[in-house]
N, C-alpha and C positions, 0 to 999 in steps of 0.2 A: 118549481118549488114554490109553492102556495102561501101566503101566508093567509088563513082565519082567525076568528075573533069567536074565541065561546068566554063561555060562562064561568067568571073561575069556582065555584062550587060544583060546574062539572068534572074537572079537575079533582084525580089525584093522587097524592106525592106516594114513593114507591117506598113500599116498608119495609125494604133492605137496606135504604142506602144508604151506605157507608161513610157518605162524604158528612162531618158535621158543621153547617154554614150557622149554627146561631151569631155569634158573632160578627157576620159582615151581612145582620139582614138591617138593621138598619140606614149601614152605605148603602145598601143599592137601593133602600125606598129614599133617601134623598138623592140617589141617583136621578130615580125614575120622576122626580119631583121638580128636578132641578130641569133635567134634559128630555124628560119623555120616555114612553116602552119603547127602546129604539133593537132591544132584541126580543127574539120572540120564544115564548117558552114550547119546546120539544113535545113532541107527548105522540105516544102509540096509539093503533086502531082503537084499544079501549081507553081512553084517554089518561092513561096511567104516567106523569112526568118522567121523562127519558134524561133530560136535559133542564136546568132550571127553575130548581129548587129553591134560590134563593129568591127569586124573582118571584116566583109565588110566594112566601111568603110575606115577601114586603109589601107585595101590589093586597094581601091580606090585610097588612099591617093599618097601608092608606085608602082601605076600602073599597078599592077598584072591583065593579063587580063586569067586565070583562076585559081579555087580555089578548094580543096578539100571540097565537102559536101555529108551530106545523109540523102537522101528521108524520111522522115515522113510520106508513106503512109501505113503507118499501125494504124496508131490516127487517131481517127472519131475527126471532125470540132470541137467537144466542147472538147475534149481532146487535140486536138491542141492547144485552146487557153490559157487550164489550163496550160500546159507544159511550152507555152513559159512565162507565170506568174511565176510558180515556179521556172522555170529557173533563174532567174531572184531576186527570193527572197530568198531562199536556203543561199546565197553567205552574203547575209547579216546578218547571225547567226555563221561567223566564225567570231573566234579571234586572235589573237597573241598573241602565248608564248614570249613577249619581248628575255627573257636571251636563251632560244635557237632561236630565229631569227638572234640576235647578234652575235654568234656565229656561223650561217652559213654564216653571210654578212660578217665575219672579216675571212673565208678560200675563199673567193674568190677572182679570179682578175679581174674580170670582172665591171666595172663602175655600178652599181644599181643604183646613182640617174635616171638615164633616165628611173627606172620605180615607181619611188617616192619613193627609201628610201634616206635621205639626210647625208650630210659627214657636219660635224660644219666646223671651220675654224680651230679647232686642229684637222683635219683628226681624229676625234676618230667617229666611227659607232656611228648615233642613228636613230632612229623609225620616222617616218613619221608618227604622231597621226591623222593627217588632214583627214584621209580614216574614221578613226575612230569615229572622227568628224562628216563627213557627214554622214558615216550610223548613226548612233543616233539621226539624225535630222531625215532621210528618214524612222526612225521608229517609230520619234514621229508622223511627218506629217500621214504613215501608217493608227497609231492609231487611229487618229483624224482627217485624211480624210483633213486637212488642206491646201492641196495643193487645193480641189475642192473649195475654200470658194472664193467667189467674191465680194469684196468692195464696189465696186458699183451695185452689184445689191440685196443690203439687206435693210431692213424696219423696222422701230422703235430702240427703246433705245438699244436691247438687241440686234440686228441685224437677223434679221432672214430672214434666205435667201428668196427671191420671188420664188412664183410657178403662172406661169400664167394659167393656168389651161386647164380644153379640155371640149367641149359639146357630147363627146363621151358616151355614156352609153348604156349596154351590154342589153340582156336580162337575163345574168346569170354570178354570180360570184364564183369566188372561191379560195379555201385560200391558201395564199401564202407555207403553207407546202405540197402540195397537185399539187404546177405549176411544180414543178422539173421532176417531172414520169408523166402526162394529155397528154396525145395524142391528145382533143381536145382543141385549140388553141381561139375558138369564144366564148369565154368571157372574163371577164374583172378579175382581180386581187387583192382580199383586203388581209389586214394586220388586224385584228382584233379578230383572236384566234391565241393559242399557242404564246405569247410576246415573248418568248425563242428564239425562231426561226428566230425570226427578227436581232438578232445581227448578223448574217449570212451576212444580206445583208450592215449592214454598216461595218462588218471588211474585204468584197471583196465585194465592191459595184458594179465594171466593171464585173465578170465573173455573179452575180445575175440581170446586171441590163440584160447585154446580152440576160441570158435562160428569164426574161418578156418580148423580143419586140415579138417573136411571136402574145401576146395576143391583146384583142382590145383595153383595156388601164389596169393604174394600179392606185388602189390609194396608196396614200403614207403611210407609217409606222406608227401601232399608236402602238407607244411605249407609255406608260402606265405614267400617270399621277395621284399617289395612294393620299388618301389625308393626311397619315402622312411622305409622301415623301417630303424630304427640297425642297423647293422654287428651288433651286439652282441645283439638279438634272432636277425637273421638267421642269425649262427653257434649261436644256442640251439635255433633248427624245425630246422638240420640237422641238429647233435647230436640233435635227438630223431628225424628221422625214423633215421639211424644206429642208434640203442640198439634204437627196435620193432625195426626191420630184424633187429641182430644176436639179441634174445629171441626173435625168432619162428622163427630160423635153429637157438639153441639149444634149443626145441621140436617140432623136426623138418617144420616149416612148408618146401614152394620157396618161395625167396624171389627174388623182381627187385630190383635196387636201382632206385629214382626217383632220376634226378638232377635238379636245381633250382640256377639261379643267377638273377643278378640282373646288374647292373653288372663291371668289370673288375674292381673290390675284390673280389669274392665270390669269385673266381677262387684266394684264398689258406687256405679251408679248403672250398669247397665240394664239393671233387674226393676230399677226403681221404677214405678208411673207406672206396674202393670200388675194386673188383675188374677187374684191364687184362684184357682179351680176352676176354671173356662177355659178358652177356645185358644189357644195360643199358635205362630205360626213364623216355620223358621226354616232353612232354605240348606240346601246340601250342592248349589249349584258353585262350583270351583274347590270342594272341599277333599275330593281326592286327588288333585295335581300334587300333592305329595306327602312324604306321613309327618311333617310337623301340621299341615298343616288337619289330619283327620285324629290327629292329637288333644287341637285344638279345640276341634266340635266335638267330640266325645267329652274332655272336660263342660265343656260349655253348655250341651245337653245335662249333663249328670247336676249340674249346677241349678239352673232353670229347673230339676224337676225336683230338687231339693230343696227349692222356695220357694216356689212357685205351686207346685203340686198341679198343673196343668190338665185337666178333665180329655182334652182333647187335644189333639197336636194336628196341624195342616202342616203339612210338609211336603217341599214343593222339590223338586229336581233329582226326585229317585231315592231309595232306603238307602243307609248305611247304617250299620251293625253300631249299637250303641247301646245305655241303660235308661230307656224312657220309658222305668220306669213302671205304672200301673194305666199310665195316659194312652187312649186309643188314638193311634196313627193314623190319618187320612191322609194319604198319598198319593200328589201330583203329581205327574213326568212335566218334566220341560218340554214345554210347546215346541220350541225351538229347536232345541238339538233334533225332537222328534220329525222334526217337519224334515231336515236335513239329512236324519238318515233314510224317510220315504223321497226323499231327493224333488218336496216341493218348497215352495217360497211364498211366501207372505205371511 
């Protein structure tokens, strides 16, 4: 690992850096003044910052002309994106041992209030727990992607995020679980198989959206709506599908909304946030397993057509008789079952 000095003007912040560090710049600047520049900035081969945006801004504040850097030219572009997120994320998992921290602070002759440690009027050292509160809010935000929700772009009583949709329909779709390793991007990506895999997108949307960017279009995740699932959870799963779709659109992906429903009670929310007279996607995977499933499918299709009058319907999994109205049906076979029929794997 080689440390080299670069002119500060040569470095470029990463324009999509999701970490907001404005409140930490003054503290980092004070640290550099007090202790020197002890942690290099990590950049890629093009001098775009991978880790160290706050140190970069603190250096500008201090009018430092050259800073120590490490060039991460041994990492692939995907690894750099992952490292940039991981470097910020892991710090949130750390916590203070309050007793040991106070003991350490009491031994110091340096004024640590400049670094966020508060001293009360009685000169007793106290720990500023604002950082813990902020980190807890960040953890909550990350778990529910609250920062992505826009009250100005939602629909219905349950505030479902709005998706505008796309008319791009590829000749083939590949399942999300195969998209990570696919070398062929001249196709769309669906989320109809292996429901548990979709949690990866929800838990780390930006990384996965970047991975899907190369494909022609993407369907929104089909988070399951089981009949025995509480209505609150069904609402939550529809909300998640809409929010991920909205995030994809805002990142420039071509998105076809997936429509899911269960019993008629779900009609009060499952069509909210979807475009009218556009292309929608539905699935018949598992529909034929019982007469009840068939009835629910047919009733839901009828309700969707009545409310949204889709221009085209991407139907994944094989045709099932229903009243599709005047919508053009574009059928795609379930490639997993087709491979099984033909004795092929992967």
